[in-house]
C-alpha positions in Angstrom: -0.9 -8.4 -2.9 -3.7 -10.8 -0.6 -2.9 -12.5 2.2 0.4 -10.4 2.5 -0.2 -9.8 7.0 -2.7 -14.0 7.0 1.0 -15.4 4.7 3.8 -13.7 7.0 2.1 -15.1 9.9 1.9 -18.5 9.2 5.2 -18.5 7.9 6.4 -17.2 10.9 3.8 -19.9 12.9 5.2 -22.4 10.6 8.8 -21.7 11.0 9.3 -22.7 15.0 7.9 -25.8 13.8 9.2 -27.3 10.1 12.7 -28.5 11.6 11.6 -29.8 14.7 12.8 -33.2 15.0 10.2 -33.9 17.7 7.0 -32.2 18.5 4.5 -32.4 21.1 1.0 -31.8 21.5 1.9 -28.6 23.8 3.2 -27.7 20.6 0.3 -28.3 17.9 -1.6 -26.6 20.3 0.4 -23.4 20.9 0.8 -23.8 17.0 -2.8 -23.8 16.6 -4.0 -20.7 18.8 -1.6 -18.3 16.5 -2.4 -19.7 13.6 -6.5 -19.4 14.8 -5.2 -15.4 15.9 -3.6 -14.8 11.9 -6.7 -16.2 10.3 -9.9 -14.3 13.2 -7.1 -10.9 11.6 -6.9 -11.7 8.3 -11.0 -11.4 9.1 -12.5 -14.9 8.4 -15.3 -16.0 9.9 -15.5 -16.8 13.6 -16.8 -20.1 12.4 -14.9 -20.9 9.9 -11.9 -20.7 12.2 -13.2 -22.9 14.9 -13.9 -25.7 12.6 -10.7 -25.0 10.4 -8.3 -25.1 13.4 -10.6 -28.3 15.1 -10.0 -30.4 12.0 -6.3 -29.1 11.6 -5.5 -29.8 15.6 -7.6 -33.7 15.5 -4.7 -34.6 12.5 -1.9 -33.2 13.5 -2.1 -34.7 16.7 -2.4 -37.8 15.4 0.4 -40.8 16.5 0.6 -41.0 12.0 1.6 -37.5 12.0 3.4 -36.9 15.9 5.9 -40.4 16.1 6.6 -39.7 12.1 10.5 -38.8 11.5 9.8 -35.2 10.1 6.7 -34.8 12.8 6.8 -30.2 12.2 6.4 -31.0 8.3 4.3 -33.4 8.1 1.8 -30.8 10.7 2.1 -28.0 8.2 1.3 -30.9 5.6 -2.1 -30.9 7.5 -2.4 -27.6 7.2 -1.8 -27.1 4.1 -4.0 -29.5 3.1 -7.0 -28.5 5.3 -6.1 -24.6 3.7 -7.1 -26.4 0.6 -9.8 -27.8 1.3 -11.4 -24.6 3.2 -11.4 -22.7 0.1 -12.5 -25.5 -2.0 -10.4 -28.3 -2.4 -9.6 -28.6 -6.2 -10.7 -26.0 -8.7 -14.3 -25.8 -9.8 -14.6 -24.9 -13.7 -16.7 -22.7 -15.6 -20.2 -24.8 -16.8 -20.5 -25.5 -20.5 -24.3 -26.3 -22.1 -24.9 -29.6 -23.6 -26.4 -27.7 -26.1 -25.1 -24.4 -26.7 -25.0 -21.3 -25.6 -24.0 -22.2 -22.2 -26.2 -18.8 -20.1 -24.0 -17.5 -17.6 -25.8 -14.7 -15.2 -23.6 -12.0 -13.5 -24.8 -11.1 -10.3 -24.0 -8.6 -7.5 -23.5 -5.4 -5.9 -22.5 -2.1 -7.5 -19.6 -1.3 -6.6 -18.0 -5.2 -6.9 -16.8 -4.8 -10.8 -19.5 -6.7 -12.3 -19.5 -5.3 -15.6 -15.6 -5.5 -16.0 -15.6 -8.6 -15.0 -18.2 -9.9 -17.3 -15.7 -8.5 -20.9 -12.9 -10.1 -18.7 -14.8 -13.9 -18.4 -15.5 -13.4 -22.3 -12.0 -12.6 -22.8 -10.9 -15.8 -20.9 -13.0 -17.8 -22.6 -11.9 -16.8 -25.6 -8.4 -16.9 -25.2 -8.1 -20.1 -23.2 -10.6 -22.4 -24.1 -11.5 -21.0 -27.8 -14.9 -19.8 -27.6 -17.7 -17.2 -29.1 -19.1 -15.2 -26.2 -21.5 -12.6 -26.3 -22.5 -10.5 -23.5 -25.9 -9.3 -22.8 -26.1 -5.8 -20.9 -29.5 -5.6 -18.8 -28.3 -3.3 -16.3 -30.3 -1.0 -16.9 -30.9 1.4 -14.0 -27.3 2.7 -15.0 -26.9 3.8 -18.4 -23.1 4.6 -17.6 -23.2 0.4 -17.1 -23.9 0.1 -20.9 -21.6 2.0 -22.1 -19.0 0.6 -20.0 -19.8 -2.5 -21.2 -20.0 -1.5 -25.3 -16.9 0.0 -24.5 -15.3 -3.0 -23.6 -16.8 -5.4 -25.6 -15.7 -2.6 -28.8 -11.7 -2.5 -27.2 -12.2 -7.1 -27.1 -14.0 -6.6 -30.8 -16.9 -9.1 -28.6 -21.2 -8.5 -29.6 -22.6 -6.5 -27.0 -26.6 -6.7 -27.0 -28.6 -4.3 -25.7 -32.0 -2.9 -26.2 -30.9 0.2 -24.5 -33.1 1.6 -20.7 -36.4 1.3 -21.3 -36.8 -2.5 -22.2 -36.9 -5.3 -19.4 -33.7 -6.9 -17.8 -36.3 -10.3 -18.4 -36.7 -9.4 -22.4 -33.8 -8.1 -22.0 -32.1 -11.1 -21.4 -34.9 -14.1 -23.6 -34.5 -11.7 -27.0 -30.2 -12.6 -26.2 -30.3 -16.0 -26.1 -32.5 -16.0 -29.3 -29.6 -13.6 -31.0 -26.6 -15.6 -29.5 -28.5 -18.5 -31.2 -28.8 -17.3 -34.5 -25.3 -15.8 -34.1 -23.9 -19.2 -33.2 -22.7 -17.6 -29.7 -21.6 -20.6 -27.7 -21.9 -18.2 -25.0 -24.1 -15.3 -23.2 -22.7 -14.0 -20.3 -25.3 -11.1 -18.8 -24.3 -8.4 -16.6 -27.3 -7.6 -14.5 -28.5 -4.8 -12.3 -26.7 -4.2 -8.9 -27.6 -2.5 -6.2 -25.9 -0.5 -3.3 -27.7 -3.1 -0.7 -29.6 -5.9 -1.0 -33.2 -5.1 -1.6 -36.6 -7.6 -2.2 -36.7 -5.6 -5.9 -33.8 -6.3 -7.0 -34.2 -10.1 -5.6 -37.4 -10.4 -7.3 -36.1 -9.2 -10.8 -33.0 -11.4 -10.3 -35.1 -14.4 -9.7 -37.2 -13.6 -13.0 -34.4 -13.4 -15.1 -33.3 -16.8 -13.7 -36.8 -18.0 -14.7 -36.6 -16.4 -18.4 -32.4 -16.9 -18.9 -32.5 -20.7 -17.1 -29.0 -20.5 -16.8 -26.2 -22.9 -16.2 -23.8 -20.7 -14.3 -24.9 -18.2 -11.8 -22.0 -16.2 -10.6 -21.8 -14.4 -8.1 -18.4 -11.5 -7.8 -17.9 -9.7 -4.9 -15.2 -6.9 -3.3 -12.6 -9.3 -1.9 -11.3 -6.1 0.2 -14.6 -5.5 1.7 -13.7 -8.7 3.7 -16.4 -10.0 6.0 -19.1 -7.9 4.0 -17.9 -9.8 1.5 -18.9 -13.0 3.0 -22.0 -11.5 4.1 -23.4 -10.7 0.8 -22.7 -13.9 -0.8 -24.5 -16.1 1.8 -28.0 -13.6 1.4 -27.4 -13.4 -2.8 -27.2 -17.9 -2.1 -30.3 -18.0 -0.3 -32.3 -16.1 -3.0 -30.4 -17.5 -6.2 -29.0 -20.4 -5.6 -25.4 -19.0 -6.9 -23.2 -21.9 -8.7 -20.0 -19.8 -7.5 -18.2 -16.7 -7.0 -15.6 -14.2 -8.6 -13.2 -12.5 -5.9 -12.6 -8.8 -7.5 -9.1 -6.9 -6.0 -7.5 -10.4 -4.6 -3.8 -8.3 -5.6 -5.6 -5.4 -3.4 -4.3 -4.5 -0.2 -6.9 -7.1 1.6 -6.8 -9.8 4.5 -8.4 -12.2 2.3 -11.2 -13.4 4.4 -13.1 -13.2 2.4 -11.5 -16.0 0.5 -11.1 -18.4 2.8 -14.9 -17.9 3.7 -17.0 -17.7 1.4 -16.8 -21.0 0.8 -17.5 -22.3 3.5 -20.8 -20.2 4.3 -22.1 -21.2 1.1 -20.7 -24.4 -0.3 -20.1 -22.4 -3.2 -16.8 -22.6 -5.1 -15.4 -19.7 -5.9 -14.5 -19.7 -9.7 -12.2 -16.6 -10.8 -10.4 -14.3 -9.0 -9.7 -10.6 -10.6 -6.2 -10.3 -10.5 -5.9 -6.2 -11.2 -8.5 -3.5 -13.4 -7.0 -4.8 -17.1 -8.8 -7.3 -19.1 -7.1 -10.3 -18.8 -6.5 -10.0 -15.3 -9.5 -12.4 -14.8 -7.5 -15.9 -13.1 -9.2 -19.5 -13.1 -8.6 -19.7 -9.1 -7.1 -22.7 -8.2 -7.1 -23.2 -4.0 -4.6 -25.6 -3.3 -1.7 -23.2 -5.0 -3.3 -19.8 -3.0 -2.8 -22.3 0.3 0.8 -22.8 -1.5 1.1 -19.0 -1.9 -0.1 -18.3 1.7 1.8 -20.8 3.3 5.0 -20.0 1.0 5.6 -22.5 -0.9 5.2 -20.9 -4.2 2.8 -20.8 -6.9 5.1 -23.2 -9.6 2.4 -24.5 -12.1 0.7 -20.5 -12.2 4.1 -19.1 -12.9 5.0 -21.9 -15.7 1.3 -21.2 -16.8 2.1 -17.5 -17.0 5.0 -18.4 -19.3 3.8 -20.7 -21.9 1.2 -18.1 -22.4 3.2 -15.1 -22.8 6.8 -16.4 -23.9 7.3 -17.5 -27.1 8.7 -20.8 -27.3 11.2 -19.9 -30.7 11.9 -17.4 -29.0 13.1 -19.0 -25.9 14.9 -22.2 -27.2 16.8 -19.4 -29.6 17.5 -17.5 -26.4 18.6 -20.6 -24.5 21.5 -21.1 -27.6 22.1 -16.9 -27.5 22.7 -17.2 -23.1 25.6 -20.6 -23.8 27.3 -19.4 -26.2 27.2 -15.5 -24.4 25.8 -14.5 -27.8 23.4 -12.6 -25.6 22.6 -9.3 -27.4 20.7 -5.8 -25.1 18.4 -6.5 -28.5 17.6 -10.2 -26.9 17.4 -8.2 -23.7 14.9 -6.1 -24.6 13.2 -8.7 -26.4 13.4 -10.7 -22.7 12.6 -8.1 -20.7 8.8 -6.8 -22.8 8.2 -10.8 -22.4 8.7 -11.0 -19.2 6.6 -7.6 -18.3 3.9 -8.9 -20.2 3.8 -12.1 -17.5 3.0 -9.8 -14.5 4.4 -7.7 -11.7 7.9 -9.3 -11.0 7.8 -8.5 -7.8 4.3 -11.0 -7.7 6.6 -13.4 -10.1 9.6 -13.4 -7.8 6.7 -14.7 -5.2 5.2 -17.3 -6.8 8.5 -19.2 -6.6 9.0 -21.7 -4.3 11.7 -20.2 -0.7 11.5 -16.7 -2.6 9.8 -15.5 0.9 13.2 -16.4 2.7 15.0 -14.5 0.8 16.4 -11.7 2.2 14.4 -8.9 1.2 12.2 -10.5 -0.7 9.6 -10.0 2.3 10.2 -5.3 1.3 11.0 -5.7 -2.2 9.2 -3.1 -4.1 10.0 -3.5 -8.0 10.5 -0.2 -9.6 8.5 0.6 -12.6 10.6 3.8 -13.1 13.9 1.8 -12.6 12.7 -0.7 -15.0 12.2 2.5 -17.5 15.3 3.8 -16.8 16.9 0.3 -17.7 15.0 0.7 -21.0 15.6 4.7 -21.7 19.7 3.5 -21.5 19.6 0.4 -23.6 17.1 2.3 -26.6 19.6 5.2 -26.4 21.8 2.7 -28.0 23.1 2.7 -31.4 22.5 -0.7 -33.0 26.1 -0.9 -33.2 25.8 -0.5 -29.7 23.3 -2.8 -28.4 24.9 -5.9 -30.5 28.3 -5.4 -29.4 28.9 -3.5 -26.2 32.4 -3.8 -26.1 32.6 -0.5 -28.2 31.0 1.4 -25.9 33.9 4.2 -24.9 33.7 7.3 -22.4 32.1 9.2 -25.4 29.9 6.9 -26.3 28.3 6.4 -22.6 28.0 9.7 -22.2 25.9 10.7 -25.3 23.8 7.1 -24.5 23.4 8.9 -20.5 22.7 12.1 -22.3 19.5 10.7 -24.3 18.4 8.8 -21.8 18.1 11.1 -19.2 20.3 9.6 -16.8 23.2 9.2 -15.8 27.2 8.5 -16.4 27.1 6.1 -13.6 23.5 4.4 -14.8 24.8 3.6 -17.7 28.2 2.2 -16.2 26.0 0.2 -13.9 23.7 -1.4 -16.6 26.6 -2.4 -18.8 28.6 -4.0 -15.4 25.3 -5.9 -14.6 24.4 -7.6 -18.2 27.8 -8.7 -18.2 27.6 -10.2 -15.3 23.8 -11.1 -15.7 25.6 -13.2 -19.4 27.8 -14.6 -17.4 24.8 -16.0 -15.2 23.3 -17.1 -17.5 25.7 -19.1 -19.2 26.4 -20.5 -15.9 23.0 -22.0 -15.5 22.4 -23.9 -18.5 25.6 -25.1 -18.1 24.5 -26.9 -14.8 22.1 -28.8 -16.8 23.7 -29.7 -19.5 23.7 -34.0 -19.7 19.4 -35.0 -20.2 17.9 -32.0 -22.2 20.8 -29.3 -21.9 20.1 -27.2 -19.3 16.5 -26.0 -21.4 15.4 -23.7 -19.2 10.8 -23.0 -19.6 12.1 -19.0 -19.2 14.7 -16.8 -17.8 14.3 -13.5 -16.1 15.8 -10.3 -17.6 17.6 -9.7 -14.0 
């Protein structure tokens, strides 16, 4: 998970000051030394760190902070606000042209995930904004890139404009925009060529494409795992092309996060999207305030709710809530709920978005085992319809049959049956706790 090391260090540092009734200037300076080290270890640009520490220190030792009733909390609030400002302050949305189509030019080095990100962006625009994008294969130096974009387009049932690898990218861009106007596509997303390194020939070609396509957005795709190199790449592309935004890929990987914290300050260009996985639906708008909260262990409830709203059927959720209250919840409901939660993303990532979960014992090293979830599914799917509806009929011989059918042990079956009953009781208590205003309605529920 991105920022893991940085988050751990910063949360540990913040914890020391959080509950203090009185905070001195010396306390703040000590904390700032720790924060500085944490940021440098995360590969954040040295100049960015220096300026960040100076701003936080100036605000944190002010009289309104140190003499407040909760100085520790106030210092953390300052760090959160400055961390948010460092990453752009607020979400920067993708441009919309006054007269369609909106032209988006995707640029970047080879290996950053530019072609996949082109398809992800098109998918995002269609799903979240009801747009009709056209993909443009303009990387003529890598026939594999053209083929890859065509495959992704077919997978998404989305038009891909291509003239092969014998026509100049400039002509491809020009023809694609004409075609998009004829077909009434409101976005044209051009996948341009990359190189292993920045060179003059590449930049000249990109400038020519820019001149003819007149893009509303030039999005630079950079690999977050390359750390400080990603910032240097962003700086070079920005000098040559005046990029309008950055897409950070592999932000879900084992990266120290320095690129995300440095790129906005160094280029004065916002991070617009973050790639959070390989699948075509794993591209998220970048929210600086939410990312800052996650880094400081404050959770990310808004993203969690958005994921729930996108993946959980509201009618089914209401029916499920009724079943939970009346203890009518069955294993069929359990399977349905499990599928909905799985569609929201990895469970450990979802739990990490919940405020305070970082303080729960064992959460830091929590790894949700997909195989374990698979075993649970296998056990339930080995039950008969009657057994799923009424687990009380599952006697010893039925348990042996279910265990054999699912490739698990009788102990595994017993454990799941007990956990299922415990979960039903817990969910009944949770829904009853909120009775009154809204009858304890919950936006979504985890199946374990």
